[in-house]
N, C-alpha and C positions, 0 to 999 in steps of 0.2 A: 627692131621689130618686136622684141621682149616687153617694152614699155607700152606699145600699142595694145598687145594682146593682153597685158595684165590690167589696163586701165579701160578696156572695152566695156566691162560690165558696169563700170561706174559711169561712164559717158553715157551707156544707154539707158541707165536707170534714171539719170538726171534728165535726158530728153523726154523720157516716158513720163516722168513726174511733172515737169513743165506743161506737157500736151495735156495731162490730165486736169491740172490745176487751172488751166485756161479754158477748157471745154466742158467740164463738170463742176457740179456743185460739191465741193471738197469743204467739211467742216473746219473751223479753226481751232486746232488742237489746244493750242494755248488757252483759248476762252473756255473751252470744254474743261481742261485741267483746274482752272480757277474756280468755275463754278462747282466741279466736284469737291474740291477742297472746302469752299465754302458751305456746302451742304454738309459735309463730314463735320466740320466745326459746330454748324447748327444742331445736328443730331447729338453730339458729344456734349454740348452745353445743356440740352434738354434733358439728358438721360444722366448726367452727371450726379453723383450721390452729394447730398448737401453737406458743406464743411462743418465740422463740430466747433461749437462754441466752446470758450474756456471754462463754462459752468458745467458742461456735459463731461469734460474731461476729468475734474475733480471727483 
């Protein structure tokens, strides 16, 4: 009885997740994460300070 009681929230969450994924438009989290990382890299490259040349260092 203990294993059923302890695993019930996991099983219920899995069943609800499957139902929601099949019946509603759920965004692809992996695709959203990759696009956010890509945007962050673009912003970082755009606003990065220019590298100093060897002439400026001397």
